[in-house]
Structure formats: C-alpha cells, structure tokens
ROBAKOL-630837 format. One record per residue (C-alpha): residue number from 0; y, z, x. Coordinates in steps of 0.001 Angstrom, whole numbers, always signed. Each point is the difference from the previous one (the first is absolute). Layout:
// ROBAKOL-630837
NUM,Y,Z,X;
...
// end
This chain:
// ROBAKOL-630837
0,+36669,+58327,+116707;
1,-229,-1839,-3318;
2,+2959,-1666,-1649;
3,-270,+2473,-2927;
4,+80,+2995,+2337;
5,+3014,-1417,+1824;
6,+1762,-493,-3330;
7,-689,+3587,-1057;
8,+1225,+1415,+3320;
9,+3107,-2171,-160;
10,+718,+1096,-3561;
11,-383,+3678,+912;
12,+2300,-488,+2987;
13,+2643,-1656,-2160;
14,-221,+2818,-2550;
15,+301,+2585,+2771;
16,+3015,-1796,+1463;
17,+1532,-173,-3483;
18,-496,+3734,-514;
19,+1566,+802,+3379;
20,+2976,-2273,-673;
21,+475,+1514,-3460;
22,-62,+3547,+1388;
23,+2453,-925,+2752;
24,+2345,-1650,-2483;
25,-240,+3125,-2177;
26,+1368,+2159,+2797;
27,+3504,-48,-1532;
28,-1381,+1742,-3077;
29,-2957,+2018,+1286;
30,+1797,+1652,+2919;
31,+2928,+1335,-2089;
32,-2501,+1042,-2676;
33,-1943,+1971,+2615;
34,+3201,+1633,+1226;
35,+1048,+931,-3506;
36,-3403,+1477,-792;
37,-186,+1935,+3269;
38,+3367,+1674,-556;
39,-508,+643,-3714;
40,-3439,+1560,+385;
41,+1134,+1983,+3036;
42,+3033,+1484,-1767;
43,-1743,+627,-3299;
44,-2856,+1737,+1832;
45,+1756,+1997,+2723;
46,+3279,+662,-1860;
47,-1068,-196,-3646;
48,-3363,+1705,+520;
49,-2013,-2617,-1900;
50,-3375,-1517,+840;
51,-213,-3645,+1166;
52,-2364,-1148,-2738;
53,+2315,+1487,-2655;
54,+3052,-1616,+1604;
55,-1622,-3424,-43;
56,-1304,+355,-3553;
57,+3220,+1363,-1515;
58,+2762,-1604,+2086;
59,-1129,-3230,+1613;
60,-1310,-1574,-3207;
61,+3597,-823,-948;
62,+975,-1438,+3367;
63,-709,-3283,+1773;
64,-3536,-1391,-656;
65,-380,-576,+3754;
66,-406,+3766,+361;
67,-3524,-245,-1434;
68,-945,-1982,+3124;
69,+1225,+2725,+2359;
70,-2017,+2977,+1186;
71,+1602,+3294,+1040;
72,-1440,+2795,+2124;
73,+1331,+3536,+440;
74,+261,+1399,+3528;
75,+462,+3749,+413;
76,+767,+475,+3717;
77,+2724,-1092,+178;
78,+667,-386,-3708;
79,+237,-3698,-858;
80,-1246,-2789,-2248;
81,-1189,-3366,+1323;
82,-208,-2927,-2403;
83,-1028,-3608,+466;
84,-1869,-3054,-1203;
85,-3271,+979,+1632;
86,+685,-114,+3757;
87,+3111,-2155,-520;
88,+3653,+901,-478;
89,-536,+3684,+688;
90,+3054,+2118,-809;
91,+366,+3709,+798;
92,+2189,+2658,-1628;
93,+366,+3283,+1884;
94,+799,+3325,-1666;
95,+2459,+2374,+1658;
96,+810,+3372,-1625;
97,+3352,-55,-1755;
98,+300,-3792,+221;
99,-2919,-1294,-2010;
100,-1802,-3131,+1167;
101,+1641,-2700,+2097;
102,-1510,-3456,+212;
103,-299,-783,+3712;
104,+1792,-3211,+935;
105,+378,-340,+3738;
106,+743,+3277,+1747;
107,+302,+3156,-2088;
108,+3280,+1769,+815;
109,-309,+3764,+439;
110,+1640,+2265,-2571;
111,+913,+3696,+384;
112,-2058,+2698,-1647;
113,+1503,+1152,-3295;
114,+148,+3595,-1154;
115,-1447,+481,-3502;
116,+2632,+453,-2704;
117,-365,+3147,-2069;
118,-516,-928,-3633;
119,+2304,+1646,-2540;
120,-1480,+36,-3503;
121,+1981,-1126,-3015;
122,+1486,+2518,-2387;
123,-2013,-392,-3195;
124,+1146,+267,-3585;
125,-1899,+58,-3284;
126,+492,-3245,-1851;
127,+684,+1727,-3326;
128,+2600,+2310,+1526;
129,+1783,-3051,+1412;
130,+220,-1617,-3409;
131,-3001,-2321,+234;
132,-2509,-317,-2805;
133,-2815,+1326,+2170;
134,-2832,-934,-2378;
135,+1289,-3547,-353;
136,+520,-229,+3763;
137,-3565,+1063,+789;
138,-1410,-2283,-2693;
139,+1960,-2919,+1483;
140,-1325,+771,+3491;
141,-3533,+177,-1407;
142,+458,-3496,-1431;
143,+1466,-1405,+3204;
144,-2864,+1254,+2140;
145,-2718,-1411,-2234;
146,+789,-3403,+1560;
147,-3273,-1073,+1706;
148,+1885,-2097,+2570;
149,+1607,+1628,+3067;
150,+3477,-575,-1471;
151,+897,+3692,-7;
152,-868,+2370,+2833;
153,+2887,+2439,-216;
154,+2745,+653,-2514;
155,+2566,+2743,+551;
156,+3163,+1039,-1835;
157,+2739,+2231,+1443;
158,+2911,+1088,-2177;
159,+3096,+1971,+999;
160,-1470,+639,+3443;
161,-3321,+1396,-1241;
162,-3467,-1527,-226;
163,-892,-349,-3686;
164,-3394,-1694,+148;
165,-2312,-1976,+2266;
166,-3258,-1775,-665;
167,-2509,-1695,+2322;
168,-2905,-2397,-398;
169,-3496,+1026,+1159;
170,-210,-125,+3791;
171,+3684,+856,+423;
172,+1907,+3260,-183;
173,+3306,+1658,+826;
174,-931,+25,+3690;
175,-850,-3712,+291;
176,+2532,-2014,+2034;
177,+390,-3453,-1537;
178,+1288,-3267,+1396;
179,+3573,-1095,-668;
180,-170,-3721,+562;
181,+3676,-977,-454;
182,+1145,+3500,-1007;
183,+241,+438,+3770;
184,+3205,-2044,-238;
185,+1680,+2868,-1835;
186,-1001,+2449,+2752;
187,+1487,-2438,+2509;
188,+3275,+128,-1964;
189,-122,+3797,+43;
190,-414,-31,+3771;
191,+3052,-2251,+301;
192,+1918,+2382,-2259;
193,-1064,+2985,+2118;
194,+1280,-1802,+3108;
195,+3304,-639,-1810;
196,+372,+3727,-737;
197,-323,+646,+3734;
198,+2691,-2593,+752;
199,-2378,-2283,+1874;
200,+593,-3120,-2107;
201,+2387,-1277,-2704;
202,-847,-2324,-2883;
203,+2214,-2871,+1073;
204,-804,+189,+3696;
205,-2203,-2643,+1575;
206,-3460,+1363,+857;
207,-852,+87,+3720;
208,-2225,-3074,+135;
209,+117,-1789,+3354;
210,-1098,-3353,-1439;
211,+3090,-21,-2249;
212,+2506,+1328,+2548;
213,+1620,-3331,+845;
214,+3129,-430,-2220;
215,-879,-3701,-198;
216,-3340,+837,-1617;
217,+445,-250,-3804;
218,-2185,+3104,-383;
219,+2586,+2017,+1944;
220,+1842,+817,-3248;
221,-2993,+1668,-1687;
222,+782,+3671,-710;
223,-2032,+3051,-940;
224,+1303,-462,-3556;
225,-1291,-3584,-122;
226,-3435,+1112,+1166;
227,-196,+2944,-2398;
228,+934,-2239,-2934;
229,-2381,-2822,+992;
230,+2935,-2364,+525;
231,-420,-841,+3678;
232,-345,-3721,-722;
233,-2975,-332,+2355;
234,-2836,-2444,-613;
235,-2626,+2525,-1083;
236,-2604,-821,-2625;
237,-1732,+2637,-2116;
238,-3486,-1472,-350;
239,-3202,+2071,+89;
240,-2864,-2197,-1176;
241,+524,-2595,+2754;
242,-1192,+1852,+3109;
243,+1865,-2422,+2256;
244,+3337,+911,-1653;
245,+2677,+2344,+1337;
246,-1141,+3351,-1396;
247,-3667,-129,+1121;
248,+945,-1471,+3366;
249,+2731,+2609,+516;
250,-1803,+3081,-1311;
251,-3500,-856,+1242;
252,+51,-2467,+2869;
253,+3232,+915,+1823;
254,+253,+2613,+2757;
255,+3447,+997,-1317;
256,+678,-685,-3683;
257,+3771,+346,+280;
258,+247,-2372,+2966;
259,-1819,-2674,-1993;
260,+2645,+221,-2736;
261,+2962,+298,+2365;
262,-808,-3393,+1500;
263,+340,-1818,-3318;
264,+2967,-2394,-377;
265,+2877,+487,-2431;
266,-27,-2068,-3211;
267,+2950,+1552,-1880;
268,+3204,+1790,+1070;
269,-699,+3769,+87;
270,+826,+1742,-3267;
271,-110,-3143,-2161;
272,-3677,-424,-853;
273,-2518,+2593,-1196;
274,-3628,-424,+1005;
275,-2559,+2786,-261;
276,-1587,+230,+3442;
277,-2388,+2409,+1681;
278,+1203,-1446,+3299;
279,+3506,+1317,-652;
280,-1311,+3563,-261;
281,-1985,-459,+3211;
282,+3217,-1149,+1683;
283,+1694,+3170,-1246;
284,-2637,+2167,+1691;
285,+287,-1953,+3261;
286,+3798,+252,-12;
287,-145,+3690,-955;
288,-2353,+693,+2894;
289,+2413,-1658,+2429;
290,+3007,+1852,-1450;
291,-1747,+3373,+199;
292,-1334,-542,+3499;
293,+3420,-1144,+1221;
294,+1318,+3321,-1321;
295,-2898,+1820,+1747;
296,-1500,+1041,-3339;
297,-3794,+85,-277;
298,-797,-2879,-2365;
299,-3586,+1027,-744;
300,+962,+3574,-914;
301,+3251,-917,-1748;
302,-1309,-325,-3572;
303,-1972,+3217,+344;
304,+2966,+1966,+1329;
305,+2697,-1525,-2205;
306,-1931,-400,-3256;
307,-3615,+1117,-300;
308,+164,+3485,+1552;
309,+3083,+1138,-1986;
310,-1498,-1401,-3207;
311,-3446,+1434,+717;
312,-1721,-3353,-535;
313,-2896,+817,+2273;
314,-2232,-2912,-961;
315,+2279,-2920,+900;
316,-1409,-2362,+2631;
317,+1961,-2997,+1322;
318,-2305,-2621,+1506;
319,+1213,-1858,+3117;
320,-867,-3445,+1314;
321,-1405,-510,+3494;
322,+3490,+183,+1509;
323,+375,+3529,-1400;
324,+2642,-944,-2576;
325,-649,+1121,-3565;
326,-926,-2822,-2384;
327,+2989,+782,-2174;
328,-744,-2557,-2686;
329,-3544,+908,-945;
330,-1877,+2946,+1475;
331,+509,+3657,-813;
332,-2266,+2616,-1542;
333,+853,+3095,-2050;
334,-1326,+2076,-2853;
335,+1425,-605,-3460;
336,+1916,+3281,+222;
337,+1600,-992,+3302;
338,+915,-3436,-1359;
339,+1722,+1852,-2835;
340,+1832,+2222,+2478;
341,+1401,-3078,+1744;
342,+1184,-1331,-3341;
343,+1501,+3381,-857;
344,+2192,-180,+3109;
345,+1655,-3118,-1425;
346,+410,+1773,-3340;
347,+1856,+2770,+1864;
348,+2309,-2483,+1752;
349,-1716,+638,+3318;
350,+617,+3749,-38;
351,-2796,+2553,+307;
352,+466,+3763,+130;
353,+3568,-296,+1197;
354,-704,-2654,+2632;
355,+1448,-3501,-395;
356,-2996,-1978,+1267;
357,+1291,-3383,-1202;
358,+3700,-897,-171;
359,+1782,+1122,-3161;
360,+87,-3085,-2202;
361,-2941,-1646,+1769;
362,-2133,+274,-3138;
363,+2708,-1769,-2009;
364,+210,-2728,+2642;
365,-3793,-314,-60;
366,+36,-444,-3781;
367,+2841,-2561,+13;
368,-1169,-3572,-495;
369,+164,-2345,+2980;
370,+2525,-2689,-874;
371,-2440,-2914,-301;
372,-2995,+1864,-1476;
373,+791,-381,-3740;
374,-23,+3773,-318;
375,-3613,+381,+1072;
376,+401,+1492,+3496;
377,+2119,+2564,+1837;
378,-595,+1258,+3526;
379,-3763,+22,+613;
380,-615,+1034,-3616;
381,-415,-1930,-3260;
382,+2355,+484,-2939;
383,-862,+302,-3686;
384,+2863,-2214,-1158;
385,-149,-2962,-2356;
386,+737,-3375,+1570;
387,+3098,-2041,-748;
388,-2078,-2851,-1421;
389,-2311,+2011,-2263;
390,-2443,+1470,+2511;
391,-1312,+3230,-1524;
392,+68,+3126,+2097;
393,-3238,+1046,+1671;
394,-524,+3196,-2037;
395,+1380,-579,-3533;
396,-742,+3578,-1129;
397,+2111,+1507,+2806;
398,+3805,+108,+370;
399,+1764,-2916,+1661;
400,+1344,+2378,+2643;
401,-3530,+594,+1342;
402,-971,-1378,+3403;
403,-3259,+125,+1863;
404,-2011,-292,+3177;
405,-2551,-2740,-616;
406,-3199,-967,+1777;
407,-2587,-2696,-588;
408,-2494,+635,-2805;
409,+1953,+2638,-1860;
410,+1216,+2603,+2475;
411,+3301,+1300,-1397;
412,+2327,+2968,+359;
413,+2433,-278,-2914;
414,+3290,+1903,+309;
415,+1656,+617,-3384;
416,+3457,+1592,+448;
417,+740,+30,-3768;
418,-3043,+2175,-592;
419,+52,+1956,+3291;
420,-3566,-1203,+486;
421,-2331,-1571,+2552;
422,-3209,-1766,-1038;
423,-2662,-969,+2553;
424,-2790,-2481,-705;
425,-2645,-974,+2568;
426,-2969,-2287,-563;
427,-1265,-3567,+281;
428,+1446,-2091,-2817;
429,-462,-3809,-212;
430,+1537,-1755,+2989;
431,+1831,-2743,-1881;
432,+3215,+150,-2047;
433,-1697,+2379,-2450;
434,-323,+2865,+2470;
435,+2498,+2179,-1922;
436,-1721,-553,-3360;
437,-2397,+2983,+319;
438,+2918,+2230,+1040;
439,+2087,-1114,-2969;
440,-2969,+613,-2288;
441,-248,+3520,+1416;
442,+3733,+608,-436;
443,-152,-1149,-3617;
444,-2489,+2810,-613;
445,+1804,+2614,+2118;
446,+3690,-434,-847;
447,-254,+1181,-3649;
448,-1063,+3424,+1316;
449,+3116,+350,+2194;
450,+2896,+2317,-1005;
451,+2259,-2925,-907;
452,+352,-1682,-3355;
453,+1592,-3005,-1591;
454,+1275,-3166,+1658;
455,+970,+1934,+3129;
456,-3626,-176,+1087;
457,+479,-3602,+1017;
458,+3763,-229,+361;
// end
C-alpha cells in the first residue's frame, strides 16, 4: 500500500471518528429533540387531525433548529410516531384514545379507558343584538386573518354567556382540538379547585409528597397555596431553548415529570419568592393524584367527572407522562369553544347550572396577585395588572381586572369580568418576548367594535 493511499485511508478514518464523536456528543440535544418531535407530531396528527407534512411545515419551523435533523414516521397499529436522528436516538410516542400521545420513557403505566364526554354546544347570540358593531367586528377579523404567518389559528369571543363570533385559519375549524402548552396549568388549578369543593384538600394544607414528609426537610412547609401561586421556593428553571435544562429534561426525558421537579432543592422560604415554573404545575398534578387516590377517587376520571362532563367540554384531552400522571404544566388539547367554556367557569365564580364546581371565591383567589410577582401572576393564571415599577400590563386595550390562561406562542384564554367576556386566541406567534404582539395587534382592531366606550375599555 502506497504512502498516499495510507494517508487517504487515515484521513477518512479520522473524519469518520470525528463524525461519530460529534453525533455522540450531540445526544443531549438530538435525543430530546427527537422526543419533542415524536410527541408533537403524534398529538397533532392523532388528536388534532392534521397531516405530518403540514405539522412540520407550519409548526416546527419556529422551534429548535435541531428538529430539521430529525425524521418522524407514523405508525397506525398501534397508533404511534417514532422519531430519531436516522437510526440513532429513536423516541416513540404512543396514542391512546382519550389521553393523546405519551412519550414512552421506561415502562408505560396503564391508564383506564375513558368514556367520551358529551359535547354541549354554546348558546349563540347575534353580535349586533348584543351591542357589538357587527360590521366593524367582521372587518377586524378579516384583517386579523390576512396575516400570512401562522400567528392566528382561532379567535373566539363569548359575551354574557353566549358565543358572539369565532374565526379560524385555513386547515382549522370549530372541531379542531388545539394544544395548550402552558394553558394546561390553569386546568391543573381547576382540578385542585374541584378537589377542594369535595373537601379532599385545603389551600394551606401540605400536599401529600413523601419526599417532603420529614419535618426537618425545608420543603415540608410548602403548601398547595404556595404551589398554585408559583411561590414554592424550589430550584426550578424555566428554560426551553437549552434542551439539557429543567423543562426539556422533565417534560421529555423523565419517566415522571412531577417526580423530577419534586426532587429539586429549596432555594427560598416557601411563600417569599415568585418564580414561574412548569415544574411547579407538574408537582401539583403529582400531589393531586396522590391525594385523590388516598381518598379512593379515580384520578384519571376525576377531571372528566368533576369538570368536563358537567360543562360539556367534550374535546378536552389531558396528556399523561409515562407514569400515567397528567403533564399539568404543558399538555392539554381542546377546541377553541371548549377553551372558552373553561374560561367561562371562572367568570361564573366556578358555578355552572346551579352546581358549584369550584369553591365560591376560588376565581377571586386565582386572580389575586401572588405576593412576590409584581402583580403579574395569580394562581396558575397571568394577571393584566401594571407593575409597581412601570411594567405595562400585557393587554393594554383590556381592563386591568382581566386575567388569562397563557401558553407558549400565543395560546390565551382571557377572562374579562368587567365586560362579562371571554376571548380565546390560539396560534403560533413568535417564541420570544414578542409572542403577545400579534394578539395585541388583533385586539387593537377588535376592541373598538365591542359594546363599551370611553376610557372604561382599558380601565
């Protein structure tokens, strides 16, 4: 073998070794990316009814660039999506009726079959008869939905308990369930409230978490109230772009998302420091599951029986992790109309058709600012209040009393007590600090058509 040939072979070998090493070192990013893609495509296809190529073209373009390196294949029997970097880092999400798609991490815990919830349609009212300028309202919606980007997929307005208008982007309609992202936190709060109504928990009780049971453990003093208000004091970081950070590792790589968060150490005395944290909501679901099961209440059917069936929100899907616990901080699906119905329950102080489904006063507690949040956060909802140091409220055209479910990239359910109104927006807005900009632009067009005038519109 000539010296030149030996050199070429050696160079190729070194390049090959370099490629292998690079791919192995990239595992911390490629494997979570594959898991994210598997679950997203699986849910959007089997729950949302969308085609994989459309999902990738419309949704993934605004996510992590590593996703372009990942392939995803649909399996029909059983329903699943497998994603990976070629043959490496293969991740599988399995669809189960009523539960959406769970990313398989370790063993997949069984879950009971769920009975379908009968959908109850909204009462509808003509916009003009309810005091809206119907021509201006429709013209504003026309303008909003000319946006060529996927910022707006659904926009719905309910006023005085009736559906006034709804509009959908091409490819979506009134029957399309759409992903919550962090709006799931507000459903988690509703489940806690429903358990309170049944006398199973109290706000200032300690949640039944074995890892915190020792009175010498500083986490022992954490209460349901602290968790609901994001003031647990735990060391939980809210970072999405770094796939090795808490949220991706907890929501994608962990077998049990809540257990991951429960094991974090305490940094601040409970109730003294506000920190927005998806992990806190996952802890709430884990603690709620334990509390319900200790009371011999079926955890998996609880939300359906206590909330969704009485409300007639037939489209709502809560997605569990591999342990079978719902991912309370991030993953739920519902149609725009059913998201509005959940918001309407808060507007009615938790009462629906004579049944007190949430404790009386729970909505007011939810909309009361956590002590260290500078007026921006209540109990698993965001508040539309101005900050003490000049921070402008999130929706300047809406009253300060408004509060809202909020999910990544512009998923909002805005509850407006002063106007007896619920506004739902679903879409894919920019994923940086400007994610509310397209919603505010839409509101600036819509609000002048509402049956309110003068400075009260933004009081």
